[in-house]
C-alpha positions in Angstrom: 0.0 0.0 0.0 2.9 2.4 0.7 4.3 2.1 -2.8 1.2 3.4 -4.6 0.9 6.2 -2.1 4.5 7.2 -2.6 4.0 7.0 -6.4 0.9 9.3 -6.1 2.8 11.7 -3.9 5.7 11.8 -6.3 3.4 12.4 -9.3 1.6 15.2 -7.4 4.8 16.8 -6.4 6.0 16.7 -10.0 2.7 18.3 -11.1 3.0 21.0 -8.4 6.4 22.0 -9.9 4.6 22.9 -13.1 2.9 25.8 -11.3 5.8 28.1 -11.8 4.4 28.7 -15.3 1.4 30.8 -15.9 -1.9 29.1 -15.9 -2.4 29.8 -19.6 0.7 27.8 -20.4 -0.5 24.8 -18.4 -4.0 24.4 -19.7 -5.2 24.2 -23.3 -8.5 25.8 -22.4 -9.8 27.8 -19.5 -12.3 25.0 -18.8 -9.4 22.7 -18.3 -8.0 24.9 -15.5 -11.5 25.0 -13.9 -11.9 21.3 -14.0 -8.4 20.7 -12.7 -8.8 22.9 -9.6 -12.3 21.5 -8.9 -10.8 18.0 -9.1 -8.0 19.0 -6.8 -10.5 20.4 -4.3 -12.6 17.3 -4.5 -9.6 15.2 -3.5 -8.7 17.6 -0.7 -12.2 17.4 0.6 -12.2 13.6 0.4 -9.0 13.2 2.4 -9.8 15.9 4.9 -13.3 14.5 5.3 -12.0 11.0 6.1 -10.4 12.5 9.2 -13.6 14.3 10.4 -15.2 11.4 12.2 -12.0 10.7 14.1 -11.5 14.3 15.0 -15.1 14.4 16.3 -14.7 11.2 18.3 -17.2 9.3 16.1 -14.6 6.8 14.8 -11.6 5.2 16.5 -8.2 6.9 16.2 -5.7 5.2 14.0 -2.5 7.3 14.0 -1.1 5.7 10.9 -4.2 6.2 8.9 -4.4 9.8 9.9 -0.7 10.3 9.0 -1.3 8.7 5.6 -4.3 11.0 4.9 -2.4 14.1 6.1 0.6 13.3 3.9 -1.7 13.1 0.8 -3.4 16.3 2.0 -0.1 18.1 2.1 0.6 17.1 -1.5 -2.9 18.0 -2.6 -2.8 21.4 -0.9 -0.3 22.6 -3.4 -2.2 21.7 -6.5 -5.3 23.9 -7.2 -3.7 27.3 -7.0 -1.9 27.4 -10.3 -5.2 26.8 -12.0 -6.5 30.3 -11.0 -4.7 32.3 -13.6 -6.1 35.2 -15.7 -8.7 34.0 -18.1 -9.7 31.0 -15.9 -12.6 32.8 -14.2 -15.7 30.7 -13.5 -16.5 27.5 -11.9 -17.4 28.1 -8.3 -14.9 30.9 -7.9 -16.0 34.5 -7.2 -14.6 37.4 -9.1 -12.8 38.4 -5.9 -10.2 35.6 -6.6 -8.9 37.9 -9.3 -9.8 41.3 -8.0 -8.3 40.6 -4.5 -5.2 38.6 -5.5 -3.4 39.5 -2.3 -6.2 38.4 -0.1 -6.7 35.2 -2.1 -2.9 34.5 -1.8 -3.1 35.0 2.0 -6.0 32.5 2.1 -4.0 30.0 0.1 -1.0 30.4 2.4 -3.2 30.1 5.5 -4.6 26.8 4.2 -1.2 25.3 3.3 0.3 26.4 6.6 -2.6 24.9 8.6 -2.2 21.6 6.7 1.5 21.6 7.5 0.6 22.1 11.2 -1.8 19.2 10.9 1.1 17.1 9.6 3.2 18.1 12.6 0.3 17.3 15.0 -0.2 13.9 13.3 3.5 13.2 13.7 3.1 13.4 17.5 0.6 10.5 17.5 -1.6 12.4 20.0 -5.2 12.7 19.1 -5.6 15.9 21.1 -3.0 17.6 18.9 -4.6 16.3 15.7 -8.1 17.6 16.8 -6.8 21.1 17.4 -4.9 21.2 14.1 -7.8 19.6 12.2 -10.0 22.5 13.4 -7.6 25.1 12.2 -7.6 23.5 8.7 -11.4 23.5 8.6 -11.4 27.1 9.7 -9.0 28.1 6.9 -11.2 26.3 4.4 -14.3 28.1 5.7 -12.6 31.5 5.6 -11.6 31.0 2.0 -15.0 29.7 0.9 -16.7 32.6 2.7 -14.7 35.1 0.7 -13.8 33.5 -2.6 -16.4 30.8 -3.4 -19.8 31.3 -4.8 -22.7 30.2 -2.7 -24.6 27.3 -4.1 
C-alpha cells in the first residue's frame, strides 16, 4: 500500500512543480483549468473528510491512517492554486479571486500552513493535537470559501 501512495505523492509533487508557469501555459482551455482545480478540491475534501469522524470522536483513532491522509493532503494542498490564472474565471470561484489577489494568496497560504501544522500534529501521534490542528484546517477552508467561493 505504501508504494502506490509514494508514487501518487511523487506524481503530485512533479505536477506541483509545473505551477511556476502561468496558468495559460499549463492548460489548453480555461475550462481545463477550472476542471483541474475543482478536481484537486474534490480530492482535498475527500482526504480531509476521512479524518472528520476521528476528530469528532465518532470513529476510532488510528494514528497511521491519519498520517497517511495528512501526507496526501499536504501534497494535494499545493495543486489547485496554479489553475486560478487570468482567463480562468468561472466555476465556483467568485470574481474576488482575481480582484483581490493578495487576499486570495493569503487565504491559500493560511490553508497550506494549517495543513503543515496538521502534519506536525499527526507526527506526535496524539489525538488531542490532531483535533486542534484539524479544526484550524477546517477554519482556513471556511474562511476562503466565505470570501472566494460562490454560494450554491
